PATOR-358632 format. One record per residue (C-alpha): residue in one letter; x, y, z. Coordinates in steps of 0.1 Angstrom, whole numbers, always signed. Layout:
N
<'a', <X, Y, Z>>
...
END
This chain:
266
<'m', <-8, +53, -130>>
<'g', <-11, +57, -167>>
<'k', <+18, +33, -175>>
<'s', <+13, +2, -196>>
<'t', <+13, -33, -181>>
<'k', <+14, -68, -196>>
<'y', <-12, -80, -172>>
<'e', <-49, -82, -180>>
<'a', <-76, -74, -155>>
<'k', <-99, -102, -144>>
<'v', <-135, -92, -148>>
<'p', <-160, -102, -120>>
<'d', <-192, -120, -131>>
<'e', <-227, -108, -123>>
<'n', <-223, -120, -87>>
<'g', <-190, -102, -82>>
<'i', <-170, -134, -84>>
<'i', <-136, -133, -103>>
<'p', <-126, -165, -121>>
<'y', <-91, -176, -114>>
<'s', <-73, -207, -128>>
<'d', <-57, -234, -107>>
<'e', <-23, -220, -115>>
<'e', <-33, -186, -103>>
<'h', <-46, -200, -71>>
<'s', <-13, -219, -68>>
<'v', <+7, -187, -71>>
<'w', <-14, -172, -43>>
<'k', <-7, -202, -21>>
<'d', <+30, -200, -27>>
<'l', <+31, -163, -21>>
<'y', <+10, -165, +10>>
<'e', <+30, -194, +26>>
<'r', <+63, -176, +20>>
<'q', <+51, -142, +32>>
<'i', <+32, -153, +63>>
<'d', <+64, -169, +75>>
<'i', <+86, -139, +67>>
<'i', <+64, -113, +84>>
<'q', <+64, -130, +118>>
<'g', <+80, -107, +143>>
<'r', <+84, -80, +117>>
<'v', <+49, -66, +112>>
<'c', <+30, -47, +138>>
<'q', <+3, -61, +160>>
<'e', <-24, -41, +141>>
<'f', <-14, -59, +109>>
<'l', <-15, -93, +126>>
<'d', <-49, -84, +141>>
<'g', <-61, -75, +106>>
<'l', <-50, -108, +92>>
<'e', <-69, -126, +119>>
<'m', <-100, -106, +112>>
<'l', <-99, -112, +75>>
<'d', <-90, -149, +79>>
<'l', <-76, -150, +43>>
<'p', <-75, -184, +26>>
<'s', <-40, -197, +22>>
<'d', <-47, -220, -7>>
<'r', <-67, -198, -31>>
<'i', <-71, -162, -41>>
<'p', <-98, -146, -19>>
<'q', <-128, -130, -36>>
<'p', <-132, -92, -31>>
<'t', <-167, -99, -19>>
<'e', <-154, -120, +10>>
<'v', <-129, -93, +21>>
<'s', <-155, -66, +17>>
<'e', <-179, -83, +40>>
<'v', <-154, -82, +69>>
<'l', <-142, -46, +61>>
<'m', <-177, -33, +59>>
<'e', <-184, -46, +94>>
<'k', <-152, -33, +109>>
<'t', <-146, +1, +93>>
<'g', <-172, +6, +65>>
<'w', <-148, -1, +37>>
<'q', <-151, -25, +7>>
<'v', <-128, -38, -21>>
<'a', <-134, -25, -56>>
<'p', <-117, -47, -83>>
<'v', <-99, -26, -109>>
<'p', <-74, -30, -138>>
<'a', <-37, -31, -130>>
<'l', <-34, +6, -134>>
<'i', <-60, +34, -129>>
<'n', <-58, +71, -132>>
<'f', <-56, +94, -102>>
<'d', <-91, +107, -106>>
<'r', <-106, +72, -102>>
<'f', <-81, +63, -75>>
<'f', <-90, +92, -53>>
<'k', <-127, +89, -60>>
<'l', <-128, +53, -49>>
<'l', <-109, +61, -17>>
<'s', <-132, +90, -9>>
<'e', <-161, +65, -12>>
<'k', <-143, +40, +12>>
<'k', <-137, +16, -17>>
<'f', <-102, +3, -19>>
<'p', <-91, -2, -55>>
<'a', <-76, -37, -59>>
<'a', <-60, -49, -91>>
<'s', <-77, -82, -100>>
<'f', <-48, -100, -116>>
<'i', <-21, -120, -99>>
<'r', <+16, -120, -109>>
<'s', <+33, -146, -129>>
<'r', <+58, -170, -114>>
<'e', <+86, -152, -133>>
<'e', <+78, -121, -111>>
<'m', <+72, -138, -78>>
<'d', <+99, -117, -60>>
<'y', <+93, -83, -75>>
<'l', <+65, -67, -93>>
<'q', <+64, -30, -102>>
<'e', <+26, -27, -106>>
<'p', <+3, -39, -78>>
<'d', <-15, -73, -81>>
<'i', <-42, -89, -60>>
<'f', <-17, -103, -35>>
<'h', <-2, -69, -29>>
<'e', <-36, -53, -25>>
<'i', <-54, -79, -4>>
<'f', <-25, -93, +18>>
<'g', <-6, -60, +19>>
<'h', <-33, -33, +22>>
<'t', <-68, -45, +31>>
<'v', <-54, -60, +62>>
<'m', <-47, -26, +77>>
<'l', <-81, -12, +66>>
<'t', <-95, -32, +95>>
<'h', <-79, -6, +118>>
<'p', <-101, +25, +124>>
<'g', <-73, +50, +125>>
<'f', <-57, +37, +93>>
<'a', <-90, +35, +76>>
<'d', <-99, +71, +85>>
<'f', <-66, +83, +72>>
<'t', <-70, +65, +39>>
<'h', <-105, +80, +36>>
<'a', <-92, +115, +44>>
<'y', <-64, +110, +19>>
<'g', <-89, +102, -8>>
<'m', <-110, +133, +0>>
<'a', <-79, +155, -2>>
<'g', <-70, +139, -35>>
<'i', <-103, +148, -51>>
<'q', <-97, +185, -42>>
<'a', <-60, +186, -51>>
<'s', <-47, +200, -83>>
<'k', <-26, +178, -107>>
<'k', <+5, +195, -93>>
<'d', <-5, +189, -57>>
<'r', <-12, +152, -63>>
<'v', <+24, +146, -71>>
<'l', <+33, +156, -35>>
<'l', <+2, +139, -21>>
<'a', <+14, +106, -37>>
<'r', <+45, +109, -15>>
<'l', <+25, +110, +17>>
<'y', <+7, +78, +7>>
<'w', <+40, +62, -4>>
<'f', <+57, +68, +29>>
<'t', <+27, +57, +51>>
<'v', <+3, +33, +35>>
<'e', <+29, +17, +12>>
<'f', <+62, +19, +30>>
<'g', <+55, +29, +66>>
<'l', <+73, +17, +96>>
<'i', <+62, +21, +133>>
<'n', <+78, +21, +167>>
<'t', <+64, -6, +190>>
<'a', <+71, -21, +224>>
<'r', <+88, -49, +204>>
<'g', <+110, -25, +184>>
<'l', <+107, -12, +149>>
<'q', <+80, -30, +128>>
<'i', <+61, -28, +95>>
<'y', <+26, -15, +87>>
<'g', <+30, -4, +51>>
<'g', <+15, -28, +25>>
<'g', <+43, -23, +0>>
<'i', <+67, -38, +25>>
<'a', <+45, -64, +41>>
<'s', <+37, -80, +7>>
<'s', <+74, -81, -4>>
<'p', <+96, -108, +10>>
<'g', <+128, -89, +1>>
<'e', <+118, -55, +14>>
<'t', <+103, -70, +46>>
<'v', <+138, -79, +57>>
<'f', <+156, -50, +40>>
<'s', <+134, -23, +56>>
<'l', <+141, -34, +91>>
<'e', <+175, -51, +90>>
<'s', <+196, -34, +63>>
<'e', <+220, -7, +73>>
<'e', <+216, +10, +39>>
<'p', <+183, +29, +41>>
<'i', <+177, +61, +61>>
<'r', <+150, +58, +88>>
<'r', <+135, +91, +99>>
<'p', <+108, +99, +125>>
<'f', <+75, +105, +106>>
<'d', <+68, +141, +98>>
<'p', <+41, +147, +71>>
<'i', <+58, +178, +58>>
<'d', <+91, +159, +55>>
<'a', <+74, +130, +37>>
<'l', <+58, +154, +12>>
<'r', <+92, +168, +4>>
<'t', <+108, +134, -1>>
<'p', <+111, +120, -37>>
<'y', <+112, +83, -42>>
<'r', <+116, +56, -69>>
<'i', <+91, +28, -74>>
<'d', <+115, +3, -90>>
<'i', <+140, -2, -61>>
<'y', <+140, -9, -24>>
<'q', <+134, +23, -6>>
<'t', <+163, +45, +5>>
<'v', <+142, +63, +30>>
<'y', <+116, +51, +55>>
<'y', <+94, +72, +78>>
<'i', <+86, +59, +113>>
<'l', <+53, +65, +131>>
<'d', <+54, +66, +169>>
<'q', <+19, +51, +171>>
<'m', <-9, +42, +148>>
<'d', <-31, +69, +162>>
<'d', <-8, +94, +146>>
<'l', <-25, +85, +113>>
<'f', <-59, +92, +128>>
<'e', <-47, +126, +140>>
<'l', <-32, +133, +105>>
<'a', <-66, +125, +90>>
<'q', <-81, +154, +109>>
<'k', <-56, +179, +95>>
<'d', <-55, +201, +64>>
<'l', <-36, +179, +40>>
<'l', <-37, +204, +12>>
<'g', <-24, +231, +35>>
<'m', <+5, +208, +43>>
<'i', <+12, +204, +6>>
<'r', <+15, +242, +2>>
<'k', <+39, +244, +31>>
<'a', <+60, +215, +18>>
<'r', <+62, +231, -17>>
<'a', <+73, +265, -2>>
<'l', <+101, +247, +17>>
<'g', <+112, +228, -14>>
<'e', <+119, +191, -19>>
<'f', <+148, +172, -4>>
<'e', <+177, +160, -25>>
<'p', <+171, +124, -37>>
<'t', <+189, +98, -17>>
<'y', <+188, +72, -45>>
<'p', <+209, +68, -76>>
<'p', <+194, +81, -109>>
<'k', <+176, +56, -129>>
<'e', <+197, +40, -156>>
<'k', <+186, +48, -192>>
<'e', <+174, +18, -212>>
<'a', <+195, +10, -242>>
<'a', <+180, +20, -275>>
END
């Protein structure tokens, strides 16, 4: 939010259709084929169910209008194409209106494995899939509503709650630990790392703890929070998120578990 990016937003035409080149469609195809294979046995059933509902094309970038049609029927959500980076005001407003902001560009081949800012693959494959689930969709809506009311200071903590659930959440299932967070599910490296590496800390999900946990966006996560069940997010949506922020601030934040970011050479 607020940082510069080398990518330019794709602008929809009067019918809401975004023009993509053959090469951009080819990048989607390669990303999709690689990721659909890696997530097997690693993402939760709710994620797989969402993929089946959306029926995303494997050989081209789906249009936001296509995805919105399915989401509207399932949970009342739609996709709103946006530039690569938007401010918090617009982000929270869109979520409060049940519109998921999706960056309209797709990454270059030079950044196939890692991209710091979200692109259309991250947004559609990683996030809109879970918005087919009512509990997840309700939490995301409640999060947007809380964000509108939050102060600038509170939004810093609120971002952590989103980060450790919507972006990088894990969940206990009958088949073991699995992924539901879109930041993991759209990343081939972190899909494997989050579940199989011995390096990160994996904690039972507690919203107050998540609010107290700092993170870095430019490395694999050093901490993951684990839901017991997806309905926990539905229950969280009914709670006073701003009250939780006040409690978390009073307790103080946890010490970072990651190394300090190296300073760029002058």
